[in-house]
N, C-alpha and C positions, 0 to 999 in steps of 0.2 A: 258144148265145150270142146275146144280143139286140142291138138297135140297130145293125144292120149297114149300113154304107155302103160301096159297092163290094164287098159281100160280107164286110165285116170289122167287128170291134168298133169302135164310134166313140168320139168324145170324151166322150160321156155315158154310158159304160159303168158309171160309178159313180153314176148318177142315183138319187136317193132317199136321204134322210138315214140314215146308219148302215148302208147296204147293204154286205154283205161284198164284197170285191174279191179276185180271184185273178189270178195272172200266168200266162197260157197261152202256149205256144210255137205260133205260127201260121205261121211261115215259116222256111225253111232253105235255105242255098245254100253252095256251095264253089267254089274256083278254085285251080288248080295250074298251074305253068309247063308248057309243052309238052315241054321237054327232059327225057328220062328217062335216068338214069345207073344202069346195072346194076352188080352186084358185080363182074362180069367186067371191066368198064371200069375200076373202081377198082383192080383188081389190076394194071393196067398202069402205074399211077402211084404206088402205095404198096405196101409189103410186106404183102400180105394175099391172101385167096382167097375165092371164093364160099362154099366150105364153112365157112371160119373165121367169116365174117360171119353166115351163116345159122344155124349151130349155137349161136352165142352171143347172137344178137339176134332172129332170125326175119326179118330184112330181106333182101329180094331186089333191090330197086331203090328209087329215090327220084327226085322231081322237083326239078330245079335251075334257078334263074332265071339264065340265061346272058346275057339281054338286060339291059344296064345300066338301061334305062328301066323294067324290071319291078322293083317294089319292094313293101315290105309295104303301102304305101298303095294301089298300083294293084291288087294281088291282093285286098286287103281290100274295095276298092270293087266289084270284080267279084263277089265272094262276097255282098256286101251287096245288089247289084242282083238277084242270083238269089233271095235270100231274100225280097225285096220282091215279086218276080214270083210266087213260090209263094203268098204271102199276098194278092196283088193289092192291095197297099197303097202309096199314093203317098208318096214321100220327103218331100214338103212337110208331111205330117202327123206326122212323127216328133217326139217330144219330147226324146229323148236318144240319143246314139250313144256307146257304150263300146267302146274297142279295147284288148284285151289283147294285148300284144306284148313280146317280148324282143329284137326287132330293129327298133326304130322307125326311121322315115325320118330323123328328127333327134332330138337330145336335146330340143329344142323348136323349133318348135311341135309339138303332139301329132299323131300319125298319124291319130287320130280326126277332128281338124279338117280334115285333107286329104281324108279319106273323106267327111266332111260336105259339103265344097265340091264334090267330084266328083259327089255324089248330088243336089246342089241342095236339100239339106234345110235350108231357110232358117230354120225355126223350131226347130231342134234344138240343144241344147247338145252339147258333144263333149269327151271327155277320154280319156287313155290310163290303163291300169291295169297296173302292173308287179308280177307275182307269179310270174314265170317260167312253167313249164309248168302250174302250178295256176291261172294267171291267168284262163283262160276261165271256170272254175267260180266263181272269185271274182267275176268280172264278172256272171255269171248271178245270183248271190246279191244283188249290189247292185241289179241291174235289177229283180229280183223285189220287193225291199224298197221301191224307188221306186214301183212300181205298187201294191202292197198298201197302202202308206201314203197313196196318193192324190197323190203328188208328180208322177207321170207316168202317162200312159195307153198310151204305146207307146215301147218302148226297143229299139234295135237293138244286139245284142252281137256284136262281131267279134273273131276271133282271127286274127292275120296275122303271118307270119314269112318272112324271107329269111335264115335262119341259115347258109346256105352261104357267106355273106360274112363270117362270124365264126368259121369253122373253119380250122384249120391242115391243109392238104391233104397234109402230109407226116407227120401224126400219125394212125396207123391206129386208135388207140383212140377218137378222136372223129370224124374225117372220115367214117367209114362210117355213123355213126348218124343224121345229121340230113338233113332234106329241107325244101323250101320249099312254102308253100301258105297258104291262108286259108279260113276257114269263118265263117258268120254265122247267127245265130238271131234272129228277131223275136219279142219278147214283147209281148202286149197284155192290157189289163185286161178282165176279164169277171166277171159275177156268178155264173157257173157254177162250182161247186166243182171243184178239180183244178189242173192246171198244176204249178208249182213248189211242192212240199209242205214241204221243209225244206232247210237248208244247214248244213254243218259246215266251218269254216275254221280252219286251224292254221298255226303257224310256230314254228321253232326256229332263231333266228339264230346259235346257237353252231356250227351246221354251215355257216355262210356260205362257208367256204373250200373246201368239198367240190365245189362246182360254181359256177364263177365266170369272168367276163371281168375280169381284174385291172385293166386300165388303161382310160382313156377317161372316167372320172368325175372328180369334184372332188378325190378323194384322190390319184389318179395321172393327171393330165392327159396328153394325147398329147405326146410328145417324140420326138426322133430315137432316143433310147435305148429307150423303151417299144415303139416300132414295130420296131426292129431285133431286140429280144429276144422278139418275139411275144407281148407282154402284152395285145394286143387280140384274141386268139383265146380260144376256150372252153377252160378247163382243168377237168378232172374227175377225182375219185378214184372210179373206177368201182365198186370193191368196196364202199366205204362207202355210196355212193348205192344200190347194189343191196340191201344189208342194210336200210337205212332204208326203201326203197320197198316191199319185200315185206311188211313189218309194217304200215306206215302206210296202205297202200291198203285192206287188209282191215278195219282198225280204223275208218277214216273211213267206209267203206261201212256197217258195222254201226251207227255212231253216227247217220248220216243216216237210216237206216231206222227206228231207234228213235225219233228225233225226229219222224218222220212217222207214227208209230204203226203201222209195218209190221215184218214179220219177213223173214228171208232166204227163207222159203218163198213170200212174196208177190211176190218179184222175178221179173219177166218177162225183163228184159235189163239187163246191166251194160255200159256203154260207158266203158271206162277210157282214160286217157291212154296213147297208143301209144308207149312209150319202149323197151320190151324185151319180147319175147314170153314169156321165162322169168319175168320179174317179174309179168306179168299172170297167167300160169297158176298160179304159186306163190301169189299173193294170193287168187285165186278158189278155189283148192283149200282154203285155210284157212277159207273161208266155206262150203265144201261145195256150191258151185255147179257144175252140169254144164256142159260146153263149149258146149252149145246155148243157154246163157243168157249167154254172154259174146261180145261182138263184137270181132273182131280184124282189122285191115287193115294192120298195120305192114309186112307183106311188100311192099306196093306203094308205100308213101309214106315209110317210115322215121319218125323222130321229128320231127314238125313243131311241136313245143312247143304253144303256145296254140291252134294250128289243128287239132291232132290229134283232139280230141273233137268239134268241130262237123263236121269232114270225115267222121268215123265216123258221126255222126248222119245225115248226108245219105245215106251208103251203106247204112245200116241201114234207112232208110225205103224207098230204092229196091229193096232186096232183100226187102222184106216182113218184115223181122225186127222192125220197130217198128210196132205196130198200135194202133188206137184202144183206150183204156182200159188200156193196158199200164202197169205200174209199172217205171220205168227209173231206174237210178242212174248218174250221171256222176261219175267220180272221177279225181283226178289228184294228182301230186306234182311238186315241182321245186326249183330253186335257192332258197335263202333260209335254211334249208330251209323249204319250204312244202308244205301239202297241203290238199285241199278235196274235198268230195263234196256232191252234191245229189240229192235224190229227187224224181222228176217223175211225175205222172200224165198220160200222153200223151193229148191230146184228139183228137177226131175232126177230121181235117184239114178246113179250110173250103173246100178247093179245088174250086170249080166250074171248069169250063173257062172260061178267060179269053178274051173276044172279041179278035180280032186287032187291032181298032181301038184297044183299050186298051193292048195291048203296044206298038203304034206310038206311042201317046200318051206312054207312059213313055219310050220311046227318044228321042222328040223332046224330052221334058223334060230328059233327061241332056245332050242336045246344047245346049239352052238354058242349062243350068247351066254348061257350059264357056264359052259365049259371055259369060254374066253374069260369071263369074270373071275372064275376060280384060279385060272392060270396066271392072270395078272396079279391077283392077291398073293399067290405063292411066289411069283417072281420078285415082288417087292420085299417079301420076307427074306428070301434068299439074298437079295441085294443088300438088305439091311444087315444080315448076319455077316456077309463077306466084308461089308464096309466096317462093321464093328471090329472084326478080326484084324483088318488092315490098320485101323486106328489104334488098336492095342499094340500092334507091332511098332507102329510109328511112335506111340507114347513111350515104349520101352527104350527105343533108340534115343529119344530126347532126354529121358531120365538118366540114361547112362552118360550121355554127353554132359549133362548138368553136374552129375556126380564127379566126373573127371575134372571139370572146370573148378568145382569146389575144392577138390583135393589139391589141384595145382595152385590155388590161391593160398592154401594153408602152407 
């Protein structure tokens, strides 16, 4: 990859009229809460057991955000910083931040905007993408399209979840499944072939009731009744979702490979959405893939929804399971119903050892971003106060003139 600045692909990666562009993954990072909740601990609060959970899901533990200050935005920002550090890429050069999440900090503003502010990515656009557990692959596809088309040269894709705040802790069918966390991948433009090769996106809204948070939207806004009846918690038809997932994961993987001009024999690694170990193994068995070509880490994190694939990518790299020139498929499914798969040619990591001064410079930049954000908030308050005072003065003048006019009429 040419035109490197700070060791990375620069803004002129598409230099030359008609030069092909490819979207390469150059940075990856993850963040999870410190608090680990084991199956044995859950058995103390709900009618379940470690054996029941393990045999049905493959989960042994999950990370839970117990600190109220820890949110999808704070976890997403931590994962994003880690990805930028791997790539040695400054946040100020980002063109776009996409955050896939099913547990946004607010309905609006977007969680991506909060992450953008925390990073000090002053030149980046930011928006959220909602496609449930398929959302991260959806966002990767959008990011790749933006880069290949020349609309962006660098896109940060984040998957961030705090689903523990949307589960009914008395419902053993759902509370044992979900965990909290975030993952991020940085995509950059390059003239070197590879990177994201293909994407397959799908949806079947007729299954929208199979996995849903019924209340909190415009159809059923929050009321005392919706809160009291638990309509703000995740509701799931587990058997129906299982049947759907085992079929669609294998089929989406095949389609993504075919679109990329690859066969199942060309696959070096599949990184699936970590929803259920039985779903993963059943799907990969349909493809004829051996266990050494499938990455599974659900036992340690549970289902982190949009964060599960990027977290697994980080662990696969760290474990040496994802190597230069590998063909990897990332595939997921989720509420909607939705499904998505992408085939990627993993590039040689650009990671030279980053000088300490540059890491310090980045840290200082994040501190400055916090200061900048506070100053902007303060300035808006001051401006609002001054404008209010000016309006009050203007209002008094108008009132006086109207009173004079009324008296003159009398």
